[in-house]
TORKOL-4160 file (C-alpha; in steps of 0.2 Angstrom, whole numbers, padded with zeros to 4 digits, m for minus):
377
<pt num="1" X="m0049" Y="m0013" Z="0165"/>
<pt num="2" X="m0034" Y="m0015" Z="0176"/>
<pt num="3" X="m0033" Y="m0027" Z="0191"/>
<pt num="4" X="m0033" Y="m0012" Z="0203"/>
<pt num="5" X="m0049" Y="m0005" Z="0196"/>
<pt num="6" X="m0057" Y="m0022" Z="0197"/>
<pt num="7" X="m0052" Y="m0023" Z="0216"/>
<pt num="8" X="m0060" Y="m0005" Z="0218"/>
<pt num="9" X="m0076" Y="m0011" Z="0210"/>
<pt num="10" X="m0077" Y="m0027" Z="0221"/>
<pt num="11" X="m0073" Y="m0017" Z="0237"/>
<pt num="12" X="m0087" Y="m0004" Z="0233"/>
<pt num="13" X="m0099" Y="m0018" Z="0229"/>
<pt num="14" X="m0096" Y="m0026" Z="0245"/>
<pt num="15" X="m0099" Y="m0010" Z="0255"/>
<pt num="16" X="m0115" Y="m0008" Z="0246"/>
<pt num="17" X="m0120" Y="m0026" Z="0250"/>
<pt num="18" X="m0116" Y="m0024" Z="0269"/>
<pt num="19" X="m0126" Y="m0008" Z="0270"/>
<pt num="20" X="m0141" Y="m0017" Z="0262"/>
<pt num="21" X="m0139" Y="m0031" Z="0275"/>
<pt num="22" X="m0139" Y="m0019" Z="0289"/>
<pt num="23" X="m0155" Y="m0011" Z="0283"/>
<pt num="24" X="m0165" Y="m0027" Z="0283"/>
<pt num="25" X="m0180" Y="m0026" Z="0295"/>
<pt num="26" X="m0181" Y="m0037" Z="0310"/>
<pt num="27" X="m0190" Y="m0053" Z="0306"/>
<pt num="28" X="m0204" Y="m0058" Z="0318"/>
<pt num="29" X="m0212" Y="m0075" Z="0319"/>
<pt num="30" X="m0226" Y="m0077" Z="0307"/>
<pt num="31" X="m0242" Y="m0070" Z="0315"/>
<pt num="32" X="m0233" Y="m0061" Z="0329"/>
<pt num="33" X="m0233" Y="m0042" Z="0333"/>
<pt num="34" X="m0221" Y="m0033" Z="0344"/>
<pt num="35" X="m0227" Y="m0029" Z="0361"/>
<pt num="36" X="m0234" Y="m0011" Z="0362"/>
<pt num="37" X="m0225" Y="m0008" Z="0379"/>
<pt num="38" X="m0216" Y="m0021" Z="0390"/>
<pt num="39" X="m0222" Y="m0022" Z="0408"/>
<pt num="40" X="m0209" Y="m0018" Z="0421"/>
<pt num="41" X="m0204" Y="m0030" Z="0435"/>
<pt num="42" X="m0217" Y="m0023" Z="0447"/>
<pt num="43" X="m0232" Y="m0027" Z="0436"/>
<pt num="44" X="m0235" Y="m0009" Z="0431"/>
<pt num="45" X="m0240" Y="m0006" Z="0413"/>
<pt num="46" X="m0231" Y="0007" Z="0403"/>
<pt num="47" X="m0244" Y="0018" Z="0394"/>
<pt num="48" X="m0253" Y="0031" Z="0406"/>
<pt num="49" X="m0270" Y="0029" Z="0398"/>
<pt num="50" X="m0269" Y="0010" Z="0401"/>
<pt num="51" X="m0265" Y="0014" Z="0419"/>
<pt num="52" X="m0279" Y="0026" Z="0421"/>
<pt num="53" X="m0292" Y="0014" Z="0414"/>
<pt num="54" X="m0286" Y="0000" Z="0426"/>
<pt num="55" X="m0287" Y="0012" Z="0441"/>
<pt num="56" X="m0305" Y="0017" Z="0436"/>
<pt num="57" X="m0311" Y="m0001" Z="0433"/>
<pt num="58" X="m0303" Y="m0005" Z="0450"/>
<pt num="59" X="m0312" Y="0009" Z="0459"/>
<pt num="60" X="m0329" Y="0004" Z="0450"/>
<pt num="61" X="m0326" Y="m0014" Z="0456"/>
<pt num="62" X="m0323" Y="m0008" Z="0474"/>
<pt num="63" X="m0337" Y="0004" Z="0475"/>
<pt num="64" X="m0350" Y="m0008" Z="0468"/>
<pt num="65" X="m0358" Y="m0018" Z="0481"/>
<pt num="66" X="m0361" Y="m0036" Z="0479"/>
<pt num="67" X="m0379" Y="m0043" Z="0479"/>
<pt num="68" X="m0384" Y="m0053" Z="0493"/>
<pt num="69" X="m0380" Y="m0072" Z="0491"/>
<pt num="70" X="m0367" Y="m0069" Z="0477"/>
<pt num="71" X="m0349" Y="m0074" Z="0478"/>
<pt num="72" X="m0338" Y="m0059" Z="0481"/>
<pt num="73" X="m0321" Y="m0059" Z="0473"/>
<pt num="74" X="m0307" Y="m0049" Z="0480"/>
<pt num="75" X="m0301" Y="m0033" Z="0471"/>
<pt num="76" X="m0284" Y="m0040" Z="0468"/>
<pt num="77" X="m0291" Y="m0055" Z="0458"/>
<pt num="78" X="m0301" Y="m0042" Z="0448"/>
<pt num="79" X="m0286" Y="m0032" Z="0444"/>
<pt num="80" X="m0276" Y="m0047" Z="0439"/>
<pt num="81" X="m0289" Y="m0053" Z="0427"/>
<pt num="82" X="m0290" Y="m0036" Z="0420"/>
<pt num="83" X="m0271" Y="m0036" Z="0417"/>
<pt num="84" X="m0271" Y="m0053" Z="0409"/>
<pt num="85" X="m0285" Y="m0047" Z="0397"/>
<pt num="86" X="m0275" Y="m0031" Z="0393"/>
<pt num="87" X="m0258" Y="m0040" Z="0391"/>
<pt num="88" X="m0267" Y="m0053" Z="0379"/>
<pt num="89" X="m0271" Y="m0039" Z="0368"/>
<pt num="90" X="m0252" Y="m0034" Z="0366"/>
<pt num="91" X="m0249" Y="m0049" Z="0354"/>
<pt num="92" X="m0266" Y="m0051" Z="0344"/>
<pt num="93" X="m0257" Y="m0062" Z="0331"/>
<pt num="94" X="m0246" Y="m0072" Z="0342"/>
<pt num="95" X="m0249" Y="m0091" Z="0340"/>
<pt num="96" X="m0246" Y="m0094" Z="0359"/>
<pt num="97" X="m0259" Y="m0091" Z="0372"/>
<pt num="98" X="m0247" Y="m0086" Z="0385"/>
<pt num="99" X="m0240" Y="m0068" Z="0385"/>
<pt num="100" X="m0223" Y="m0074" Z="0392"/>
<pt num="101" X="m0221" Y="m0086" Z="0377"/>
<pt num="102" X="m0225" Y="m0072" Z="0365"/>
<pt num="103" X="m0212" Y="m0061" Z="0373"/>
<pt num="104" X="m0199" Y="m0075" Z="0372"/>
<pt num="105" X="m0203" Y="m0077" Z="0353"/>
<pt num="106" X="m0200" Y="m0058" Z="0350"/>
<pt num="107" X="m0184" Y="m0058" Z="0360"/>
<pt num="108" X="m0178" Y="m0073" Z="0350"/>
<pt num="109" X="m0182" Y="m0064" Z="0333"/>
<pt num="110" X="m0172" Y="m0049" Z="0339"/>
<pt num="111" X="m0157" Y="m0060" Z="0344"/>
<pt num="112" X="m0157" Y="m0068" Z="0327"/>
<pt num="113" X="m0157" Y="m0051" Z="0318"/>
<pt num="114" X="m0143" Y="m0045" Z="0329"/>
<pt num="115" X="m0133" Y="m0060" Z="0324"/>
<pt num="116" X="m0135" Y="m0056" Z="0306"/>
<pt num="117" X="m0131" Y="m0038" Z="0309"/>
<pt num="118" X="m0115" Y="m0043" Z="0317"/>
<pt num="119" X="m0110" Y="m0054" Z="0302"/>
<pt num="120" X="m0114" Y="m0039" Z="0290"/>
<pt num="121" X="m0103" Y="m0028" Z="0301"/>
<pt num="122" X="m0088" Y="m0039" Z="0300"/>
<pt num="123" X="m0090" Y="m0041" Z="0281"/>
<pt num="124" X="m0091" Y="m0022" Z="0280"/>
<pt num="125" X="m0075" Y="m0021" Z="0291"/>
<pt num="126" X="m0066" Y="m0034" Z="0280"/>
<pt num="127" X="m0071" Y="m0025" Z="0264"/>
<pt num="128" X="m0066" Y="m0008" Z="0271"/>
<pt num="129" X="m0049" Y="m0015" Z="0276"/>
<pt num="130" X="m0047" Y="m0021" Z="0258"/>
<pt num="131" X="m0052" Y="m0004" Z="0251"/>
<pt num="132" X="m0039" Y="0004" Z="0263"/>
<pt num="133" X="m0026" Y="m0008" Z="0257"/>
<pt num="134" X="m0030" Y="m0004" Z="0239"/>
<pt num="135" X="m0030" Y="0015" Z="0243"/>
<pt num="136" X="m0013" Y="0013" Z="0251"/>
<pt num="137" X="m0006" Y="0004" Z="0236"/>
<pt num="138" X="m0013" Y="0017" Z="0225"/>
<pt num="139" X="m0004" Y="0031" Z="0235"/>
<pt num="140" X="0012" Y="0021" Z="0234"/>
<pt num="141" X="0011" Y="0019" Z="0215"/>
<pt num="142" X="0006" Y="0037" Z="0213"/>
<pt num="143" X="0021" Y="0042" Z="0223"/>
<pt num="144" X="0032" Y="0031" Z="0212"/>
<pt num="145" X="0024" Y="0039" Z="0196"/>
<pt num="146" X="0027" Y="0056" Z="0203"/>
<pt num="147" X="0045" Y="0052" Z="0207"/>
<pt num="148" X="0047" Y="0045" Z="0189"/>
<pt num="149" X="0039" Y="0060" Z="0182"/>
<pt num="150" X="0051" Y="0071" Z="0192"/>
<pt num="151" X="0066" Y="0060" Z="0185"/>
<pt num="152" X="0059" Y="0062" Z="0168"/>
<pt num="153" X="0058" Y="0080" Z="0169"/>
<pt num="154" X="0076" Y="0081" Z="0175"/>
<pt num="155" X="0082" Y="0070" Z="0161"/>
<pt num="156" X="0073" Y="0081" Z="0149"/>
<pt num="157" X="0081" Y="0096" Z="0156"/>
<pt num="158" X="0098" Y="0088" Z="0155"/>
<pt num="159" X="0094" Y="0082" Z="0137"/>
<pt num="160" X="0088" Y="0100" Z="0132"/>
<pt num="161" X="0104" Y="0107" Z="0139"/>
<pt num="162" X="0114" Y="0095" Z="0129"/>
<pt num="163" X="0104" Y="0098" Z="0114"/>
<pt num="164" X="0106" Y="0117" Z="0116"/>
<pt num="165" X="0125" Y="0115" Z="0117"/>
<pt num="166" X="0125" Y="0104" Z="0102"/>
<pt num="167" X="0115" Y="0117" Z="0092"/>
<pt num="168" X="0127" Y="0130" Z="0097"/>
<pt num="169" X="0142" Y="0119" Z="0092"/>
<pt num="170" X="0132" Y="0115" Z="0076"/>
<pt num="171" X="0130" Y="0134" Z="0072"/>
<pt num="172" X="0148" Y="0137" Z="0075"/>
<pt num="173" X="0153" Y="0122" Z="0064"/>
<pt num="174" X="0140" Y="0128" Z="0051"/>
<pt num="175" X="0147" Y="0146" Z="0050"/>
<pt num="176" X="0164" Y="0138" Z="0049"/>
<pt num="177" X="0158" Y="0127" Z="0035"/>
<pt num="178" X="0150" Y="0141" Z="0026"/>
<pt num="179" X="0166" Y="0151" Z="0026"/>
<pt num="180" X="0175" Y="0136" Z="0020"/>
<pt num="181" X="0162" Y="0133" Z="0007"/>
<pt num="182" X="0163" Y="0151" Z="0001"/>
<pt num="183" X="0182" Y="0148" Z="m0001"/>
<pt num="184" X="0179" Y="0131" Z="m0009"/>
<pt num="185" X="0166" Y="0139" Z="m0021"/>
<pt num="186" X="0178" Y="0152" Z="m0027"/>
<pt num="187" X="0192" Y="0139" Z="m0029"/>
<pt num="188" X="0180" Y="0128" Z="m0038"/>
<pt num="189" X="0174" Y="0142" Z="m0050"/>
<pt num="190" X="0192" Y="0146" Z="m0054"/>
<pt num="191" X="0195" Y="0127" Z="m0057"/>
<pt num="192" X="0180" Y="0126" Z="m0068"/>
<pt num="193" X="0186" Y="0141" Z="m0078"/>
<pt num="194" X="0203" Y="0133" Z="m0080"/>
<pt num="195" X="0195" Y="0117" Z="m0085"/>
<pt num="196" X="0184" Y="0125" Z="m0097"/>
<pt num="197" X="0199" Y="0134" Z="m0105"/>
<pt num="198" X="0208" Y="0118" Z="m0105"/>
<pt num="199" X="0193" Y="0109" Z="m0113"/>
<pt num="200" X="0192" Y="0122" Z="m0126"/>
<pt num="201" X="0210" Y="0120" Z="m0130"/>
<pt num="202" X="0209" Y="0101" Z="m0130"/>
<pt num="203" X="0193" Y="0102" Z="m0141"/>
<pt num="204" X="0202" Y="0114" Z="m0153"/>
<pt num="205" X="0217" Y="0103" Z="m0154"/>
<pt num="206" X="0206" Y="0087" Z="m0156"/>
<pt num="207" X="0196" Y="0096" Z="m0170"/>
<pt num="208" X="0212" Y="0102" Z="m0178"/>
<pt num="209" X="0219" Y="0084" Z="m0177"/>
<pt num="210" X="0203" Y="0077" Z="m0184"/>
<pt num="211" X="0203" Y="0090" Z="m0198"/>
<pt num="212" X="0222" Y="0087" Z="m0202"/>
<pt num="213" X="0225" Y="0069" Z="m0197"/>
<pt num="214" X="0212" Y="0061" Z="m0207"/>
<pt num="215" X="0209" Y="0055" Z="m0225"/>
<pt num="216" X="0202" Y="0066" Z="m0239"/>
<pt num="217" X="0196" Y="0057" Z="m0254"/>
<pt num="218" X="0192" Y="0066" Z="m0270"/>
<pt num="219" X="0187" Y="0062" Z="m0287"/>
<pt num="220" X="0199" Y="0066" Z="m0301"/>
<pt num="221" X="0194" Y="0067" Z="m0320"/>
<pt num="222" X="0207" Y="0058" Z="m0330"/>
<pt num="223" X="0200" Y="0059" Z="m0348"/>
<pt num="224" X="0185" Y="0065" Z="m0358"/>
<pt num="225" X="0190" Y="0057" Z="m0374"/>
<pt num="226" X="0175" Y="0046" Z="m0375"/>
<pt num="227" X="0164" Y="0061" Z="m0375"/>
<pt num="228" X="0172" Y="0066" Z="m0392"/>
<pt num="229" X="0175" Y="0049" Z="m0399"/>
<pt num="230" X="0165" Y="0036" Z="m0391"/>
<pt num="231" X="0167" Y="0023" Z="m0405"/>
<pt num="232" X="0155" Y="0009" Z="m0402"/>
<pt num="233" X="0153" Y="0013" Z="m0384"/>
<pt num="234" X="0142" Y="0026" Z="m0375"/>
<pt num="235" X="0150" Y="0043" Z="m0372"/>
<pt num="236" X="0158" Y="0043" Z="m0355"/>
<pt num="237" X="0172" Y="0051" Z="m0345"/>
<pt num="238" X="0187" Y="0042" Z="m0336"/>
<pt num="239" X="0190" Y="0046" Z="m0317"/>
<pt num="240" X="0199" Y="0040" Z="m0302"/>
<pt num="241" X="0199" Y="0042" Z="m0283"/>
<pt num="242" X="0214" Y="0050" Z="m0274"/>
<pt num="243" X="0217" Y="0051" Z="m0255"/>
<pt num="244" X="0224" Y="0068" Z="m0251"/>
<pt num="245" X="0224" Y="0066" Z="m0232"/>
<pt num="246" X="0237" Y="0061" Z="m0220"/>
<pt num="247" X="0229" Y="0044" Z="m0215"/>
<pt num="248" X="0223" Y="0029" Z="m0225"/>
<pt num="249" X="0206" Y="0029" Z="m0232"/>
<pt num="250" X="0195" Y="0013" Z="m0233"/>
<pt num="251" X="0184" Y="0016" Z="m0248"/>
<pt num="252" X="0167" Y="0007" Z="m0248"/>
<pt num="253" X="0155" Y="0013" Z="m0261"/>
<pt num="254" X="0151" Y="0027" Z="m0274"/>
<pt num="255" X="0136" Y="0034" Z="m0282"/>
<pt num="256" X="0139" Y="0043" Z="m0299"/>
<pt num="257" X="0128" Y="0051" Z="m0312"/>
<pt num="258" X="0134" Y="0060" Z="m0328"/>
<pt num="259" X="0120" Y="0070" Z="m0335"/>
<pt num="260" X="0114" Y="0088" Z="m0341"/>
<pt num="261" X="0114" Y="0100" Z="m0326"/>
<pt num="262" X="0095" Y="0102" Z="m0329"/>
<pt num="263" X="0092" Y="0084" Z="m0325"/>
<pt num="264" X="0099" Y="0086" Z="m0307"/>
<pt num="265" X="0085" Y="0090" Z="m0294"/>
<pt num="266" X="0090" Y="0102" Z="m0280"/>
<pt num="267" X="0081" Y="0102" Z="m0263"/>
<pt num="268" X="0080" Y="0117" Z="m0252"/>
<pt num="269" X="0093" Y="0125" Z="m0248"/>
<pt num="270" X="0101" Y="0121" Z="m0264"/>
<pt num="271" X="0106" Y="0103" Z="m0260"/>
<pt num="272" X="0106" Y="0091" Z="m0275"/>
<pt num="273" X="0094" Y="0076" Z="m0272"/>
<pt num="274" X="0101" Y="0058" Z="m0275"/>
<pt num="275" X="0088" Y="0050" Z="m0287"/>
<pt num="276" X="0079" Y="0034" Z="m0281"/>
<pt num="277" X="0082" Y="0018" Z="m0290"/>
<pt num="278" X="0100" Y="0023" Z="m0297"/>
<pt num="279" X="0112" Y="0009" Z="m0292"/>
<pt num="280" X="0129" Y="0013" Z="m0284"/>
<pt num="281" X="0146" Y="0004" Z="m0286"/>
<pt num="282" X="0152" Y="m0005" Z="m0270"/>
<pt num="283" X="0169" Y="m0011" Z="m0267"/>
<pt num="284" X="0182" Y="m0011" Z="m0253"/>
<pt num="285" X="0199" Y="m0004" Z="m0256"/>
<pt num="286" X="0212" Y="0004" Z="m0245"/>
<pt num="287" X="0220" Y="0020" Z="m0251"/>
<pt num="288" X="0236" Y="0025" Z="m0242"/>
<pt num="289" X="0241" Y="0043" Z="m0241"/>
<pt num="290" X="0242" Y="0050" Z="m0259"/>
<pt num="291" X="0236" Y="0034" Z="m0266"/>
<pt num="292" X="0223" Y="0032" Z="m0280"/>
<pt num="293" X="0211" Y="0019" Z="m0287"/>
<pt num="294" X="0212" Y="0012" Z="m0304"/>
<pt num="295" X="0204" Y="0022" Z="m0318"/>
<pt num="296" X="0185" Y="0019" Z="m0320"/>
<pt num="297" X="0172" Y="0025" Z="m0332"/>
<pt num="298" X="0155" Y="0034" Z="m0330"/>
<pt num="299" X="0143" Y="0035" Z="m0345"/>
<pt num="300" X="0132" Y="0049" Z="m0349"/>
<pt num="301" X="0114" Y="0045" Z="m0343"/>
<pt num="302" X="0102" Y="0042" Z="m0357"/>
<pt num="303" X="0115" Y="0042" Z="m0370"/>
<pt num="304" X="0116" Y="0030" Z="m0385"/>
<pt num="305" X="0130" Y="0020" Z="m0392"/>
<pt num="306" X="0142" Y="0030" Z="m0403"/>
<pt num="307" X="0132" Y="0046" Z="m0400"/>
<pt num="308" X="0144" Y="0061" Z="m0402"/>
<pt num="309" X="0132" Y="0076" Z="m0397"/>
<pt num="310" X="0139" Y="0077" Z="m0380"/>
<pt num="311" X="0156" Y="0083" Z="m0385"/>
<pt num="312" X="0151" Y="0101" Z="m0381"/>
<pt num="313" X="0136" Y="0098" Z="m0370"/>
<pt num="314" X="0135" Y="0107" Z="m0353"/>
<pt num="315" X="0137" Y="0091" Z="m0343"/>
<pt num="316" X="0137" Y="0089" Z="m0324"/>
<pt num="317" X="0145" Y="0075" Z="m0313"/>
<pt num="318" X="0134" Y="0071" Z="m0298"/>
<pt num="319" X="0141" Y="0059" Z="m0285"/>
<pt num="320" X="0142" Y="0053" Z="m0267"/>
<pt num="321" X="0158" Y="0045" Z="m0259"/>
<pt num="322" X="0157" Y="0034" Z="m0244"/>
<pt num="323" X="0173" Y="0029" Z="m0235"/>
<pt num="324" X="0181" Y="0028" Z="m0217"/>
<pt num="325" X="0197" Y="0030" Z="m0208"/>
<pt num="326" X="0206" Y="0017" Z="m0197"/>
<pt num="327" X="0198" Y="0024" Z="m0182"/>
<pt num="328" X="0181" Y="0019" Z="m0188"/>
<pt num="329" X="0175" Y="0037" Z="m0192"/>
<pt num="330" X="0163" Y="0036" Z="m0207"/>
<pt num="331" X="0164" Y="0050" Z="m0220"/>
<pt num="332" X="0151" Y="0054" Z="m0234"/>
<pt num="333" X="0157" Y="0066" Z="m0247"/>
<pt num="334" X="0143" Y="0074" Z="m0258"/>
<pt num="335" X="0148" Y="0084" Z="m0274"/>
<pt num="336" X="0143" Y="0091" Z="m0291"/>
<pt num="337" X="0156" Y="0095" Z="m0304"/>
<pt num="338" X="0150" Y="0105" Z="m0319"/>
<pt num="339" X="0158" Y="0106" Z="m0336"/>
<pt num="340" X="0163" Y="0123" Z="m0341"/>
<pt num="341" X="0175" Y="0127" Z="m0356"/>
<pt num="342" X="0179" Y="0109" Z="m0358"/>
<pt num="343" X="0184" Y="0107" Z="m0339"/>
<pt num="344" X="0174" Y="0100" Z="m0324"/>
<pt num="345" X="0174" Y="0113" Z="m0310"/>
<pt num="346" X="0167" Y="0110" Z="m0292"/>
<pt num="347" X="0149" Y="0117" Z="m0291"/>
<pt num="348" X="0143" Y="0110" Z="m0275"/>
<pt num="349" X="0151" Y="0100" Z="m0260"/>
<pt num="350" X="0146" Y="0094" Z="m0243"/>
<pt num="351" X="0153" Y="0082" Z="m0231"/>
<pt num="352" X="0146" Y="0073" Z="m0216"/>
<pt num="353" X="0156" Y="0063" Z="m0203"/>
<pt num="354" X="0150" Y="0050" Z="m0191"/>
<pt num="355" X="0162" Y="0047" Z="m0177"/>
<pt num="356" X="0161" Y="0031" Z="m0165"/>
<pt num="357" X="0155" Y="0033" Z="m0147"/>
<pt num="358" X="0172" Y="0036" Z="m0140"/>
<pt num="359" X="0176" Y="0049" Z="m0154"/>
<pt num="360" X="0161" Y="0061" Z="m0153"/>
<pt num="361" X="0165" Y="0078" Z="m0161"/>
<pt num="362" X="0167" Y="0093" Z="m0150"/>
<pt num="363" X="0150" Y="0102" Z="m0146"/>
<pt num="364" X="0155" Y="0118" Z="m0154"/>
<pt num="365" X="0158" Y="0109" Z="m0171"/>
<pt num="366" X="0144" Y="0109" Z="m0183"/>
<pt num="367" X="0133" Y="0093" Z="m0182"/>
<pt num="368" X="0136" Y="0080" Z="m0195"/>
<pt num="369" X="0124" Y="0076" Z="m0209"/>
<pt num="370" X="0113" Y="0060" Z="m0208"/>
<pt num="371" X="0122" Y="0043" Z="m0211"/>
<pt num="372" X="0128" Y="0041" Z="m0229"/>
<pt num="373" X="0115" Y="0027" Z="m0232"/>
<pt num="374" X="0102" Y="0041" Z="m0233"/>
<pt num="375" X="0110" Y="0046" Z="m0250"/>
<pt num="376" X="0110" Y="0029" Z="m0257"/>
<pt num="377" X="0096" Y="0024" Z="m0269"/>
């Protein structure tokens, strides 16, 4: 609760307390009763019945004749004694015997009560003044709050007008930006089409370069003499590897098997399977453009020493070549040569190329085959 609210509560509480003090009954001395009617200065009593009774008694006393020899009192003394008896009955609980003292005690009690009422009245006036002061302060603050609200409304109006103006400017700027964006979009689309055409041309040129400016390593049958006259050796053929490309080739390994074509296993869709467990030859040799390796021999699988039955047999040479170019592109050449009419002819070939990260093939080019190691036994 705020400080002003607490002051309101205190002021209202003080007003209630002063009202309660003002309603306290007059305190009389213990055993005293207020006089029924005060006697006036002439000695006449207030109530009419009391006056009538006193008059009747006086008349009876006057008309009654005294007996002979008795002491006769005057009517005045009789009336005085009757008045004293009657006034004594006005304060039956008074501790004093004299009526005057009882009247004095009653007057003192009234004076005391009046003094307390005076105090309560001054307290009420003080608290009322505090309440008026607080009300005045409330009115002042209310006026300030109202003025602040008016100022806030004016500021809000000004801000709203500025916002409306800003929105209008934004709308104009947006329309202009949309118009500019439309022009930019058309220009960007034209640029994209031009870039796509340029990319296709560049990809085609790069693909052509990769197809032309690269090594091409092939196997070449040099001699079949050991098939006809193996002597003390197993029947075999002599071959060499030749680079027919335009860049050097770094040869790494080769897998070869010379056997009957029925012994070669083909996987769908007609791809020969490299048998597991067959060793491959590995050596590193750089072949320049047009260069060849030395002559090597590959024996007929499952043949015996000096066996001459393969001279006219339908043999097939199945192999996989692994090599790379100076730009770290890796090539795997898979082939099958079949012997027909005494000559080995190409029956199947497949090549896969794996480029380094900065030499990925164009997206329209057919994806390369798995790495060459998959063909290794």
